[in-house]
N, C-alpha and C positions, 0 to 999 in steps of 0.2 A: 641563701646566704643570710647570716645574721646582720642586724642593722648596726650602724655606727653610733650606738647609744651607750652611755655609761649611766646605769640606773643608780641613783643616789639611795643607798640602803640606810636610811635614817630610821632604823627600827628601835623599838623601846627595849628590846632585850636580844640576847645572842641567838636564842632559838628562832625568834621571828626573823632575824637577819638571815640565818641559814635557810629558812623556808622561802623567803622572798628571793634570795639569790638563786636557789634551785629552780624556782618557778619561772624566772625571767631568762635564765641562762640559755635555753634553746633559741631565743629570739634576738639577743643583743650581744655585742662584742665584749662588754666591760661591766663590772660592778664597782661602785665607788663607796669606800668607807670614809666617813667624815670624822671630824675631831671628837664629837660627843661620844660616838660609839667606840672609837679607839681608846679614848681616855677611860671609858668604863670597863672595857674588857681586854684591852691590850692585844698582843699578838694572837690570843686565842680566837678572837673574832675573825681574823684573817684565815686561820686554819679551818674554822667552822664554815665560813662562806665558800672557801675553795672546794672542800670536799672532793667530789668526783666531777665538779663543774669545770668545763674547759673555757673559762672566760678570763679575760685579763683583769688584774686587780689594780684599781686606781686608789692610791692612798692620799686623801685630800686633807693634809694637816696644815697647810698654809704656814709653813715655818717662817718666822720673822724674828731675828735676834742678831747679835753680833756674829761675824763670820765663823769664829771658832766654835761657838755654841751650835750654830746651824750645821756646820760640818760634822760635829759629833752626833747630832740628832739624825742627820741623813745617813751617816755611816751605821748607826744603830738600827734603823728601820730597813736599810738596804738588804740585810740578811733575810728579810721576809719576802724578798723578790717581787716587790710591786713593779708593775709595768710603768706606772706614772707616780710621781711624788710632787706635790705642789709646794712652792715657796712664794712669799710675797715679793713682787718686783720692787716695791717701795723699800725693801731692805737694802737695795743698792747693788752695784756691780760686784764688789768684793764678796758680799754675802752669797749672791747667786753663784758666782764662780766656785766658792767654797763648797756649796752643795753639789755642784756638778762634779767636782774632783773627788768628793767623798763617796759618791754613789755612781760610779761610771757605767754600771749596767742598768741603771734606772733612768727613764726619761724625766728630766727635771722640767716641770711646767711652771712658768712664772705667772702668777695672778696679777693682772694689770690693775683694773679698777673694778671693784665688786659690782655685780649687777644690781645690787640694792641701792646704789648711790646715783643720784642725779646731780646736775651742775650745781645747784644750790648747796648740796651737802659737801661737794668737793671744795667749794669756796669756804665753807664753814671750817673745814679741817686744814685749810691752807694749801690745798693742792691746786695748782693753776689749771683751769679748765679751758674750754668746755671738755666734757668727758672724752670725746673722740680724740682730742689733741693730747690729753693726759695719757690715754691708752697708747697712742702712737709713740710718745716719748719713752714710756716705760717698756714697751715692746722692743724698740730698737736697742735700748740699753741691755735688756735681758738677753737678746740673741747675741749681742756682742760679748756678753759674759759667758756664753756657752749654753744657755737654755735651748732645748730642742723642741719645746712646746710652749704655747702661750694660752692663757685663759682670758677671754674677753666676752663681751656680750655679742649677740648676733648683729647688733647695729654696727659694730666696728670690723666685722670679719672681712668684708670686701676690701676695705682700704688697707687693712693689715696684710692681707694676702699680697696685694700689690707692693707693699713696703718690704716684707720679709722673704718673699719668694715661696716656691712650692715645697721646700723641704722641711719647713717648720710646721708641726702639728698645731692646728687651731682648735681649741676646745671651747665650747660655748654652753655655759649655764644660761638661765633665763629663757629656757625653751618650754613653750606651753602649746599643747594642741589647741586648735581653734575652739573658742568658747570656754576654755579652762580658766579657773581663777588664777590671777597673777600672783596672789599671795604677797610676799614681801619683796618681790622682784619689780624693778622699775623699767629696765631696758630689755624687752622681751621680743620674741618672734615665734612663729610656729616651726615645727620640725622641718617642714618642706622649705620654708623661707630661709632657715639657717643653712641647710645643705646647699640650696641654690646660691647663697651668698659666698660659699666656699668653706664652710666649717667641715672639719674632719671628724669630730666627735661631739655628740650632743649630750649634755648632762640633763637628765630628766628624773625627777624624784616623785613628788606628791601625785602628779597625774597618773603614775603607775602604782606606787606603793599604797596609796589611799583608795585605790579601786577595790571593789569586792573580790576581784580575781586579778592580782598583779600580773600573772603570766599572760592572761588573755588581753589585758591592757597593753602590755609590751608587744604582743603579737599584732595587735591592731595598729599601733603606731609604726611598727616595722613594715607591715604590709602597705601602709599609706606611703611610706618613704620609697618602697620598691615601685609602687605605681607612679609616683612622681618622677622617679629616675627613668623609668621606661618611657614616660610621656615626653621627657626632655631630650631623650637620646636621638 
C-alpha cells in the first residue's frame, strides 16, 4: 500500500517536477504542486506531473482574497481536477464557503497557522495566540464554513481531531524524518509521530526531493510508516 504522504514537488523546472513525481508515485498517495511552480508553468505542470501516475494531485495555492475573487480562482482551477485545493482560513467564513461552493468536486483544505510561525510571530502580526489556540479557532470556523480538510502542524493534530471529529482530513506539513534539517519549519514532528497523533496526510518535501534518489527516499519513509503501523496494531 502507498503511504499517506503528499510529496511537495518544489522543483526548479517542469521536467524535474515530472521526473520527481514519477519516481515517488509508486510509494506515496499524493503529489503536491505549490504556488511557485504553478505560477511559473500553470496547468501544464499539472498535466506533466500526472502523466501515467496514479497519484492524487494536491494544489497548494493558499488562496486568500475577497470571496468573489477566491470563488473565481477556485472555479478556474477546479477544471484541473485537483483532489485538494488550499485556502487560507484567515480569509474568513464567507471566503472559505465561496471556495467550497465554487469547487464542489474538490476537497477544500483550510490552512490554519503556517508551520513556520511561532507564538512570537503570531503576536507580531496581531493574531491572538498561542498557536494551538489560534489553530483551533480557525479550524472550527473553517469546518463550519464547509471545509472538508484542515492544514495544521503535527503539534495540533491530536487536539483538532478531538475538536472536529473523524470525517475531516487533517493534513500536516512540518514533517521531518528523525535527524533531518528543520529548514524554515518551526512546529515539526517525525512521520511516525504525526500519524500516531492522528494525521491523515503528511506533507514532506525536501527530505525526499533533495535526496540523491527521491524515489528511494520516499520508499524508505513509506516503509518506516508501515513498520510503525504494524507495531501499533
